[in-house]
N, C-alpha and C positions, 0 to 999 in steps of 0.2 A: 339863248333862252335861258331865263332864270327860273328854277324850280326848287321845290323842297325835296330833300333826299328821300330815298327809301333804303331799307336794309341792304338791297343789292348794290348800293353805291359805296359800301364801306371800303373795299379794297382800293377802288379808283381814288377815293377821297384821301385815303392814307398815302397813296402813291403821289398824288399832287402835293401833299404836305411834305413828304420826304424831298422830292425834287426841288420844290420851291424854296424850302428851308436851306438846303445846300447851296443853292444858287445865290440866294439873297444874303445869307449869313455864313460864308465859309469860315469865319472866325470861330464858330461854335464847335465844340467837341461832338463827335458822333457817339451818342450814349445808347442808342438802341438799334437793333436790326430791323429790316423791313417787316419781318413777321411781328416783332414787338410793337411796331408802329400800328400794324393792322389790329392787333389785340387790344391796344390802347383805345383805338377808335371804336372797336366792337364793344368793349366793356365800359369805357368811361365816357367818350365824347357823345356817341350816338344816343346812349340812354339819357344823358343829362342836358343835352343842348338841342336847340332848334338849329337845323343845318340847311342852308340853301346853297345850290351849286349853280355855277355857269356851265351850261352844257351846249357845246358846239360840236356835235358828233363825238362826244366824250367829255368828261369833266375837265375843265380848264381852270377852275378856281372855285373856292368855297368859303363861306363864313359860318362859323359855329358860335351861337351866343345863347345866353341864358339870362334870366332877369338881372339887369344891371351891369352885365359883363359880356364883353367880347372875348371869347377864349381863343379863337383862331380866325385869321383871315389871310388866305394864301391864294396866289394867282400863279399859274404855271408860267415860267419865265418866257416862253414863246408867245404868251398872250398879254404881256405887260402893255400898258399905255393905250388901252382900248376902252377904258371906262368900267371894266368889269368890277374892280375893287370899289369903286364909288357906288355902282348899282348894287352890289351885295351889301355894302355898308348901309345903304338906304333901307334895306330890309330890317336890320336891327334898329335903326333909328326910328322907323315907323312903328315899332312894337314897344319901344321903352322911351320914357322921357329923359332918362339919364343912363349913361353907359360909362363903364371904366374899362381899361385894358392896360396890359404891360407891354412894353417894347424894349428890346435891348438897345442900349444907348449907342452902340456902334451901327444899328440898323438905320442909317441916316435916311434912306429913301422912305421907309415906313413912317418915321418920325415926320418927315416933310409931308407925306400923304395925310397922316392923322391931323396934323396942325392945319393944313389946308381945308380939312373937313370939320373944323371947329373944335377939335380936341385941345385941352389945355394941360400943360405940365402941372402935376400935383406934387410929386416928389421923385427923388432919384435914390437909388441904392448902390451899394458896392457889389451887389451880386451874391453876397454871402448866403443868401436864403433861397436861391434858385438852384436847380439841379446842374446848370451849366456853369455856375459860379462866374457869371458874366454880369458886369454892371447893367442895370436896367432902370426904367423909369415908368412911373404910374401916370396914366393920362385919363382925363375925364371929359365927358361932353354932356351938356344939358340943352334941352330943347329951349329952355329959357335964357340961354347964353345970348347976350346982345350981338356980338360979332366975333368971328374966329380971332384968336389971340396967338400971336407967335411967341412961343416960349423963349425964355433967355437961353443963351448958349448951353449945350449939353456937355461941355468939356469936362 
């Protein structure tokens, strides 16, 4: 079941964020404690984003977005390859005609997922301006895009 979040979902959403991020991106430094992640979701993500969750007897994935931006899309590793990411992404695509997002360049699975869902590479950075200091890439999607485009190598 896909549903919009309630304030009662903050802790579970933050937990999915932490577990999923660690599993998908073990190359990232751990910058925050679980309590700091919960505080971040409580004070920054929930007040500024529309958040939808996949709920299968507990939150198994979520998307947080705002006008023009996808801030977070995470699926618990035990629930990968079930179409949850695509379903959650469709929520944001249904609300906005254009979306952008940042992805770490080493997160190959996420990049393949976004490109398969019509996102195009806009630019790459060396990571000097993100907290993790990890090279990343900006992607964009537009409802007016003719066909999904596979970006050039991310090397």
